[in-house]
Biotite code that builds the C-alpha atoms (Angstrom):
import biotite.structure as struc

atoms = struc.array([
    struc.Atom([108.177, 13.345, 235.820], chain_id="A", res_id=1, res_name="UNK", atom_name="CA", element="C"),
    struc.Atom([108.333, 17.340, 234.239], chain_id="A", res_id=2, res_name="UNK", atom_name="CA", element="C"),
    struc.Atom([111.931, 16.767, 234.465], chain_id="A", res_id=3, res_name="UNK", atom_name="CA", element="C"),
    struc.Atom([112.246, 13.546, 232.926], chain_id="A", res_id=4, res_name="UNK", atom_name="CA", element="C"),
    struc.Atom([109.140, 13.947, 230.184], chain_id="A", res_id=5, res_name="UNK", atom_name="CA", element="C"),
    struc.Atom([108.346, 17.873, 229.657], chain_id="A", res_id=6, res_name="UNK", atom_name="CA", element="C"),
    struc.Atom([105.433, 19.615, 231.087], chain_id="A", res_id=7, res_name="UNK", atom_name="CA", element="C"),
    struc.Atom([103.233, 18.564, 227.856], chain_id="A", res_id=8, res_name="UNK", atom_name="CA", element="C"),
    struc.Atom([104.053, 15.102, 228.267], chain_id="A", res_id=9, res_name="UNK", atom_name="CA", element="C"),
    struc.Atom([102.940, 14.510, 231.445], chain_id="A", res_id=10, res_name="UNK", atom_name="CA", element="C"),
    struc.Atom([99.326, 14.227, 232.059], chain_id="A", res_id=11, res_name="UNK", atom_name="CA", element="C"),
    struc.Atom([97.647, 14.934, 235.005], chain_id="A", res_id=12, res_name="UNK", atom_name="CA", element="C"),
    struc.Atom([96.784, 10.965, 235.130], chain_id="A", res_id=13, res_name="UNK", atom_name="CA", element="C"),
    struc.Atom([100.550, 10.395, 235.625], chain_id="A", res_id=14, res_name="UNK", atom_name="CA", element="C"),
    struc.Atom([100.816, 12.950, 238.146], chain_id="A", res_id=15, res_name="UNK", atom_name="CA", element="C"),
    struc.Atom([97.771, 11.374, 240.535], chain_id="A", res_id=16, res_name="UNK", atom_name="CA", element="C"),
    struc.Atom([98.622, 7.768, 239.001], chain_id="A", res_id=17, res_name="UNK", atom_name="CA", element="C"),
    struc.Atom([102.148, 8.271, 240.429], chain_id="A", res_id=18, res_name="UNK", atom_name="CA", element="C"),
    struc.Atom([101.203, 9.747, 243.604], chain_id="A", res_id=19, res_name="UNK", atom_name="CA", element="C"),
    struc.Atom([98.828, 7.133, 244.271], chain_id="A", res_id=20, res_name="UNK", atom_name="CA", element="C"),
    struc.Atom([95.625, 9.624, 245.133], chain_id="A", res_id=21, res_name="UNK", atom_name="CA", element="C"),
    struc.Atom([92.432, 9.869, 242.838], chain_id="A", res_id=22, res_name="UNK", atom_name="CA", element="C"),
    struc.Atom([92.007, 12.370, 240.292], chain_id="A", res_id=23, res_name="UNK", atom_name="CA", element="C"),
    struc.Atom([89.876, 13.981, 241.736], chain_id="A", res_id=24, res_name="UNK", atom_name="CA", element="C"),
    struc.Atom([92.360, 15.248, 245.390], chain_id="A", res_id=25, res_name="UNK", atom_name="CA", element="C"),
    struc.Atom([94.579, 16.453, 242.581], chain_id="A", res_id=26, res_name="UNK", atom_name="CA", element="C"),
    struc.Atom([91.629, 19.553, 242.158], chain_id="A", res_id=27, res_name="UNK", atom_name="CA", element="C"),
    struc.Atom([91.512, 19.476, 246.154], chain_id="A", res_id=28, res_name="UNK", atom_name="CA", element="C"),
    struc.Atom([95.103, 21.046, 246.023], chain_id="A", res_id=29, res_name="UNK", atom_name="CA", element="C"),
    struc.Atom([95.765, 22.594, 242.684], chain_id="A", res_id=30, res_name="UNK", atom_name="CA", element="C"),
    struc.Atom([93.331, 24.552, 240.681], chain_id="A", res_id=31, res_name="UNK", atom_name="CA", element="C"),
    struc.Atom([94.879, 23.571, 237.678], chain_id="A", res_id=32, res_name="UNK", atom_name="CA", element="C"),
    struc.Atom([97.942, 22.127, 235.558], chain_id="A", res_id=33, res_name="UNK", atom_name="CA", element="C"),
    struc.Atom([99.451, 25.401, 235.273], chain_id="A", res_id=34, res_name="UNK", atom_name="CA", element="C"),
    struc.Atom([99.023, 25.977, 239.106], chain_id="A", res_id=35, res_name="UNK", atom_name="CA", element="C"),
    struc.Atom([100.862, 22.884, 239.966], chain_id="A", res_id=36, res_name="UNK", atom_name="CA", element="C"),
    struc.Atom([103.501, 23.321, 237.378], chain_id="A", res_id=37, res_name="UNK", atom_name="CA", element="C"),
    struc.Atom([104.551, 26.708, 239.412], chain_id="A", res_id=38, res_name="UNK", atom_name="CA", element="C"),
    struc.Atom([104.242, 24.539, 242.595], chain_id="A", res_id=39, res_name="UNK", atom_name="CA", element="C"),
    struc.Atom([106.471, 22.095, 241.092], chain_id="A", res_id=40, res_name="UNK", atom_name="CA", element="C"),
    struc.Atom([108.919, 24.898, 239.936], chain_id="A", res_id=41, res_name="UNK", atom_name="CA", element="C"),
    struc.Atom([109.213, 26.362, 243.390], chain_id="A", res_id=42, res_name="UNK", atom_name="CA", element="C"),
    struc.Atom([109.654, 23.377, 244.900], chain_id="A", res_id=43, res_name="UNK", atom_name="CA", element="C"),
    struc.Atom([113.020, 22.435, 242.291], chain_id="A", res_id=44, res_name="UNK", atom_name="CA", element="C"),
    struc.Atom([114.541, 25.627, 243.141], chain_id="A", res_id=45, res_name="UNK", atom_name="CA", element="C"),
    struc.Atom([114.085, 26.607, 246.571], chain_id="A", res_id=46, res_name="UNK", atom_name="CA", element="C"),
    struc.Atom([115.282, 22.666, 247.066], chain_id="A", res_id=47, res_name="UNK", atom_name="CA", element="C"),
    struc.Atom([118.342, 23.841, 244.799], chain_id="A", res_id=48, res_name="UNK", atom_name="CA", element="C"),
    struc.Atom([118.636, 27.225, 246.592], chain_id="A", res_id=49, res_name="UNK", atom_name="CA", element="C"),
    struc.Atom([119.526, 25.564, 249.668], chain_id="A", res_id=50, res_name="UNK", atom_name="CA", element="C"),
    struc.Atom([123.094, 24.426, 247.897], chain_id="A", res_id=51, res_name="UNK", atom_name="CA", element="C"),
    struc.Atom([123.386, 27.895, 246.150], chain_id="A", res_id=52, res_name="UNK", atom_name="CA", element="C"),
    struc.Atom([123.550, 29.493, 248.751], chain_id="A", res_id=53, res_name="UNK", atom_name="CA", element="C"),
    struc.Atom([125.344, 27.003, 250.922], chain_id="A", res_id=54, res_name="UNK", atom_name="CA", element="C"),
    struc.Atom([128.441, 27.739, 248.759], chain_id="A", res_id=55, res_name="UNK", atom_name="CA", element="C"),
    struc.Atom([128.289, 31.055, 246.976], chain_id="A", res_id=56, res_name="UNK", atom_name="CA", element="C"),
    struc.Atom([127.783, 32.954, 250.693], chain_id="A", res_id=57, res_name="UNK", atom_name="CA", element="C"),
    struc.Atom([130.379, 30.572, 252.586], chain_id="A", res_id=58, res_name="UNK", atom_name="CA", element="C"),
    struc.Atom([132.345, 33.364, 254.149], chain_id="A", res_id=59, res_name="UNK", atom_name="CA", element="C"),
    struc.Atom([134.812, 30.782, 254.505], chain_id="A", res_id=60, res_name="UNK", atom_name="CA", element="C"),
    struc.Atom([136.110, 31.201, 250.990], chain_id="A", res_id=61, res_name="UNK", atom_name="CA", element="C"),
    struc.Atom([137.214, 33.609, 248.695], chain_id="A", res_id=62, res_name="UNK", atom_name="CA", element="C"),
    struc.Atom([134.104, 34.683, 246.354], chain_id="A", res_id=63, res_name="UNK", atom_name="CA", element="C"),
    struc.Atom([136.171, 33.843, 243.431], chain_id="A", res_id=64, res_name="UNK", atom_name="CA", element="C"),
    struc.Atom([136.928, 30.375, 244.181], chain_id="A", res_id=65, res_name="UNK", atom_name="CA", element="C"),
    struc.Atom([132.945, 29.902, 245.965], chain_id="A", res_id=66, res_name="UNK", atom_name="CA", element="C"),
    struc.Atom([131.886, 30.672, 242.248], chain_id="A", res_id=67, res_name="UNK", atom_name="CA", element="C"),
    struc.Atom([134.243, 27.759, 241.032], chain_id="A", res_id=68, res_name="UNK", atom_name="CA", element="C"),
    struc.Atom([133.386, 25.719, 243.290], chain_id="A", res_id=69, res_name="UNK", atom_name="CA", element="C"),
    struc.Atom([129.633, 26.026, 242.420], chain_id="A", res_id=70, res_name="UNK", atom_name="CA", element="C"),
    struc.Atom([130.001, 25.430, 238.935], chain_id="A", res_id=71, res_name="UNK", atom_name="CA", element="C"),
    struc.Atom([132.720, 22.666, 239.472], chain_id="A", res_id=72, res_name="UNK", atom_name="CA", element="C"),
    struc.Atom([129.974, 20.748, 241.920], chain_id="A", res_id=73, res_name="UNK", atom_name="CA", element="C"),
    struc.Atom([127.453, 21.358, 239.508], chain_id="A", res_id=74, res_name="UNK", atom_name="CA", element="C"),
    struc.Atom([129.432, 19.822, 236.717], chain_id="A", res_id=75, res_name="UNK", atom_name="CA", element="C"),
    struc.Atom([130.212, 16.903, 238.372], chain_id="A", res_id=76, res_name="UNK", atom_name="CA", element="C"),
    struc.Atom([126.503, 16.233, 239.302], chain_id="A", res_id=77, res_name="UNK", atom_name="CA", element="C"),
    struc.Atom([125.821, 16.333, 235.493], chain_id="A", res_id=78, res_name="UNK", atom_name="CA", element="C"),
    struc.Atom([128.619, 13.689, 234.839], chain_id="A", res_id=79, res_name="UNK", atom_name="CA", element="C"),
    struc.Atom([127.152, 11.551, 237.660], chain_id="A", res_id=80, res_name="UNK", atom_name="CA", element="C"),
    struc.Atom([123.203, 11.728, 236.079], chain_id="A", res_id=81, res_name="UNK", atom_name="CA", element="C"),
    struc.Atom([124.776, 10.669, 232.613], chain_id="A", res_id=82, res_name="UNK", atom_name="CA", element="C"),
    struc.Atom([124.307, 14.049, 231.390], chain_id="A", res_id=83, res_name="UNK", atom_name="CA", element="C"),
    struc.Atom([120.474, 14.245, 231.210], chain_id="A", res_id=84, res_name="UNK", atom_name="CA", element="C"),
    struc.Atom([117.676, 16.352, 232.224], chain_id="A", res_id=85, res_name="UNK", atom_name="CA", element="C"),
    struc.Atom([119.585, 19.401, 232.808], chain_id="A", res_id=86, res_name="UNK", atom_name="CA", element="C"),
    struc.Atom([117.925, 22.419, 234.644], chain_id="A", res_id=87, res_name="UNK", atom_name="CA", element="C"),
    struc.Atom([114.201, 22.329, 234.960], chain_id="A", res_id=88, res_name="UNK", atom_name="CA", element="C"),
    struc.Atom([113.282, 25.691, 234.803], chain_id="A", res_id=89, res_name="UNK", atom_name="CA", element="C"),
    struc.Atom([115.757, 26.159, 231.800], chain_id="A", res_id=90, res_name="UNK", atom_name="CA", element="C"),
    struc.Atom([113.793, 22.876, 230.290], chain_id="A", res_id=91, res_name="UNK", atom_name="CA", element="C"),
    struc.Atom([110.469, 24.671, 230.825], chain_id="A", res_id=92, res_name="UNK", atom_name="CA", element="C"),
    struc.Atom([111.799, 28.092, 229.953], chain_id="A", res_id=93, res_name="UNK", atom_name="CA", element="C"),
    struc.Atom([112.090, 26.470, 226.293], chain_id="A", res_id=94, res_name="UNK", atom_name="CA", element="C"),
    struc.Atom([109.311, 24.257, 226.541], chain_id="A", res_id=95, res_name="UNK", atom_name="CA", element="C"),
    struc.Atom([106.146, 26.499, 228.050], chain_id="A", res_id=96, res_name="UNK", atom_name="CA", element="C"),
    struc.Atom([107.559, 30.225, 228.764], chain_id="A", res_id=97, res_name="UNK", atom_name="CA", element="C"),
    struc.Atom([105.289, 31.337, 225.952], chain_id="A", res_id=98, res_name="UNK", atom_name="CA", element="C"),
    struc.Atom([102.186, 29.263, 226.277], chain_id="A", res_id=99, res_name="UNK", atom_name="CA", element="C"),
    struc.Atom([102.329, 30.322, 230.058], chain_id="A", res_id=100, res_name="UNK", atom_name="CA", element="C"),
    struc.Atom([102.206, 33.629, 231.914], chain_id="A", res_id=101, res_name="UNK", atom_name="CA", element="C"),
    struc.Atom([102.330, 32.249, 235.041], chain_id="A", res_id=102, res_name="UNK", atom_name="CA", element="C"),
    struc.Atom([105.287, 29.642, 234.655], chain_id="A", res_id=103, res_name="UNK", atom_name="CA", element="C"),
    struc.Atom([107.116, 32.400, 232.795], chain_id="A", res_id=104, res_name="UNK", atom_name="CA", element="C"),
    struc.Atom([107.148, 34.888, 235.693], chain_id="A", res_id=105, res_name="UNK", atom_name="CA", element="C"),
    struc.Atom([107.542, 31.970, 238.621], chain_id="A", res_id=106, res_name="UNK", atom_name="CA", element="C"),
    struc.Atom([110.949, 30.608, 236.393], chain_id="A", res_id=107, res_name="UNK", atom_name="CA", element="C"),
    struc.Atom([111.958, 34.536, 235.666], chain_id="A", res_id=108, res_name="UNK", atom_name="CA", element="C"),
    struc.Atom([111.515, 35.030, 239.551], chain_id="A", res_id=109, res_name="UNK", atom_name="CA", element="C"),
    struc.Atom([113.786, 32.281, 240.347], chain_id="A", res_id=110, res_name="UNK", atom_name="CA", element="C"),
    struc.Atom([116.093, 33.066, 237.406], chain_id="A", res_id=111, res_name="UNK", atom_name="CA", element="C"),
    struc.Atom([116.304, 36.558, 239.284], chain_id="A", res_id=112, res_name="UNK", atom_name="CA", element="C"),
    struc.Atom([117.309, 35.489, 242.688], chain_id="A", res_id=113, res_name="UNK", atom_name="CA", element="C"),
    struc.Atom([119.674, 32.993, 241.470], chain_id="A", res_id=114, res_name="UNK", atom_name="CA", element="C"),
    struc.Atom([121.638, 35.563, 239.248], chain_id="A", res_id=115, res_name="UNK", atom_name="CA", element="C"),
    struc.Atom([121.361, 37.722, 242.058], chain_id="A", res_id=116, res_name="UNK", atom_name="CA", element="C"),
    struc.Atom([123.435, 35.547, 244.325], chain_id="A", res_id=117, res_name="UNK", atom_name="CA", element="C"),
    struc.Atom([125.893, 35.216, 241.771], chain_id="A", res_id=118, res_name="UNK", atom_name="CA", element="C"),
    struc.Atom([126.259, 39.038, 241.136], chain_id="A", res_id=119, res_name="UNK", atom_name="CA", element="C"),
    struc.Atom([126.798, 39.217, 245.218], chain_id="A", res_id=120, res_name="UNK", atom_name="CA", element="C"),
    struc.Atom([129.504, 36.812, 244.591], chain_id="A", res_id=121, res_name="UNK", atom_name="CA", element="C"),
    struc.Atom([131.017, 39.000, 241.755], chain_id="A", res_id=122, res_name="UNK", atom_name="CA", element="C"),
    struc.Atom([130.831, 42.299, 243.585], chain_id="A", res_id=123, res_name="UNK", atom_name="CA", element="C"),
    struc.Atom([132.739, 41.064, 246.426], chain_id="A", res_id=124, res_name="UNK", atom_name="CA", element="C"),
    struc.Atom([135.517, 39.450, 244.033], chain_id="A", res_id=125, res_name="UNK", atom_name="CA", element="C"),
    struc.Atom([135.657, 43.095, 241.961], chain_id="A", res_id=126, res_name="UNK", atom_name="CA", element="C"),
    struc.Atom([135.755, 44.245, 245.745], chain_id="A", res_id=127, res_name="UNK", atom_name="CA", element="C"),
    struc.Atom([138.645, 42.719, 246.776], chain_id="A", res_id=128, res_name="UNK", atom_name="CA", element="C"),
    struc.Atom([140.557, 43.055, 243.116], chain_id="A", res_id=129, res_name="UNK", atom_name="CA", element="C"),
    struc.Atom([140.166, 39.073, 242.646], chain_id="A", res_id=130, res_name="UNK", atom_name="CA", element="C"),
    struc.Atom([137.682, 40.200, 239.168], chain_id="A", res_id=131, res_name="UNK", atom_name="CA", element="C"),
    struc.Atom([139.205, 43.425, 237.676], chain_id="A", res_id=132, res_name="UNK", atom_name="CA", element="C"),
    struc.Atom([136.245, 42.860, 235.012], chain_id="A", res_id=133, res_name="UNK", atom_name="CA", element="C"),
    struc.Atom([134.692, 46.610, 235.561], chain_id="A", res_id=134, res_name="UNK", atom_name="CA", element="C"),
    struc.Atom([131.480, 45.187, 234.027], chain_id="A", res_id=135, res_name="UNK", atom_name="CA", element="C"),
    struc.Atom([128.699, 45.318, 236.646], chain_id="A", res_id=136, res_name="UNK", atom_name="CA", element="C"),
    struc.Atom([127.952, 42.889, 238.523], chain_id="A", res_id=137, res_name="UNK", atom_name="CA", element="C"),
    struc.Atom([124.656, 41.811, 237.799], chain_id="A", res_id=138, res_name="UNK", atom_name="CA", element="C"),
    struc.Atom([125.384, 42.086, 234.178], chain_id="A", res_id=139, res_name="UNK", atom_name="CA", element="C"),
    struc.Atom([128.273, 39.699, 234.247], chain_id="A", res_id=140, res_name="UNK", atom_name="CA", element="C"),
    struc.Atom([125.859, 37.312, 236.625], chain_id="A", res_id=141, res_name="UNK", atom_name="CA", element="C"),
    struc.Atom([123.324, 37.575, 233.863], chain_id="A", res_id=142, res_name="UNK", atom_name="CA", element="C"),
    struc.Atom([125.537, 36.479, 231.332], chain_id="A", res_id=143, res_name="UNK", atom_name="CA", element="C"),
    struc.Atom([127.215, 33.689, 233.359], chain_id="A", res_id=144, res_name="UNK", atom_name="CA", element="C"),
    struc.Atom([123.591, 32.846, 233.968], chain_id="A", res_id=145, res_name="UNK", atom_name="CA", element="C"),
    struc.Atom([122.550, 32.326, 230.795], chain_id="A", res_id=146, res_name="UNK", atom_name="CA", element="C"),
    struc.Atom([125.871, 30.927, 229.418], chain_id="A", res_id=147, res_name="UNK", atom_name="CA", element="C"),
    struc.Atom([125.335, 27.945, 231.852], chain_id="A", res_id=148, res_name="UNK", atom_name="CA", element="C"),
    struc.Atom([121.899, 27.317, 230.728], chain_id="A", res_id=149, res_name="UNK", atom_name="CA", element="C"),
    struc.Atom([122.790, 27.678, 227.194], chain_id="A", res_id=150, res_name="UNK", atom_name="CA", element="C"),
    struc.Atom([125.544, 24.915, 227.849], chain_id="A", res_id=151, res_name="UNK", atom_name="CA", element="C"),
    struc.Atom([123.297, 22.544, 229.817], chain_id="A", res_id=152, res_name="UNK", atom_name="CA", element="C"),
    struc.Atom([121.311, 22.321, 226.591], chain_id="A", res_id=153, res_name="UNK", atom_name="CA", element="C"),
    struc.Atom([124.137, 21.697, 224.658], chain_id="A", res_id=154, res_name="UNK", atom_name="CA", element="C"),
    struc.Atom([124.977, 19.112, 227.450], chain_id="A", res_id=155, res_name="UNK", atom_name="CA", element="C"),
    struc.Atom([121.872, 17.328, 227.039], chain_id="A", res_id=156, res_name="UNK", atom_name="CA", element="C"),
    struc.Atom([122.169, 17.241, 222.955], chain_id="A", res_id=157, res_name="UNK", atom_name="CA", element="C"),
    struc.Atom([125.912, 15.972, 223.143], chain_id="A", res_id=158, res_name="UNK", atom_name="CA", element="C"),
    struc.Atom([126.329, 13.400, 226.393], chain_id="A", res_id=159, res_name="UNK", atom_name="CA", element="C"),
    struc.Atom([129.573, 14.889, 227.131], chain_id="A", res_id=160, res_name="UNK", atom_name="CA", element="C"),
    struc.Atom([130.461, 17.951, 229.891], chain_id="A", res_id=161, res_name="UNK", atom_name="CA", element="C"),
    struc.Atom([132.755, 19.352, 227.042], chain_id="A", res_id=162, res_name="UNK", atom_name="CA", element="C"),
    struc.Atom([129.991, 22.241, 226.941], chain_id="A", res_id=163, res_name="UNK", atom_name="CA", element="C"),
    struc.Atom([130.128, 22.814, 230.548], chain_id="A", res_id=164, res_name="UNK", atom_name="CA", element="C"),
    struc.Atom([133.840, 22.579, 230.578], chain_id="A", res_id=165, res_name="UNK", atom_name="CA", element="C"),
    struc.Atom([134.186, 25.585, 228.035], chain_id="A", res_id=166, res_name="UNK", atom_name="CA", element="C"),
    struc.Atom([131.375, 27.070, 229.976], chain_id="A", res_id=167, res_name="UNK", atom_name="CA", element="C"),
    struc.Atom([133.697, 27.186, 232.919], chain_id="A", res_id=168, res_name="UNK", atom_name="CA", element="C"),
    struc.Atom([137.732, 28.128, 230.942], chain_id="A", res_id=169, res_name="UNK", atom_name="CA", element="C"),
    struc.Atom([136.031, 31.354, 229.200], chain_id="A", res_id=170, res_name="UNK", atom_name="CA", element="C"),
    struc.Atom([133.894, 32.023, 232.522], chain_id="A", res_id=171, res_name="UNK", atom_name="CA", element="C"),
    struc.Atom([137.225, 31.385, 234.968], chain_id="A", res_id=172, res_name="UNK", atom_name="CA", element="C"),
    struc.Atom([139.926, 31.577, 232.462], chain_id="A", res_id=173, res_name="UNK", atom_name="CA", element="C"),
    struc.Atom([138.879, 35.083, 230.922], chain_id="A", res_id=174, res_name="UNK", atom_name="CA", element="C"),
    struc.Atom([135.279, 36.992, 231.728], chain_id="A", res_id=175, res_name="UNK", atom_name="CA", element="C"),
    struc.Atom([136.342, 36.563, 235.628], chain_id="A", res_id=176, res_name="UNK", atom_name="CA", element="C"),
    struc.Atom([139.873, 37.494, 235.676], chain_id="A", res_id=177, res_name="UNK", atom_name="CA", element="C"),
])
């Protein structure tokens, strides 16, 4: 519901109705909507982390190929889903990060984990000589993740993969060469 309608537009009544539980039972599990929001973000990220780790830590492929494969996989997934929704963490960053320190901190922690896995791949590719860019791997990873999140916003606005393919072209055709 957060992914489809947003945090503010999703009421607790919608949540408990969708879960087919009484409203009172919500508060048996969560202190507040904010606490629930953090749990949703954790679940979303942890679910995606399986794929991120599976692809980015696959020692059977060169690191640069793993990075490209990861983003190609995500681009294909967004095409299949009609260029809707984007990244829940990016969406909620825009919507509520200024209003909830707890949710902002949760999202920031997950972005840090995600960029760390990207940085590990980049560092490995730099060490092997596959990437000659000498900027620090964590800096490159943060830039790539920031650019990816921006491309997802544009994708949703334009309803096309153009921002994502342009991202791929710049990252793999220039930045990580």
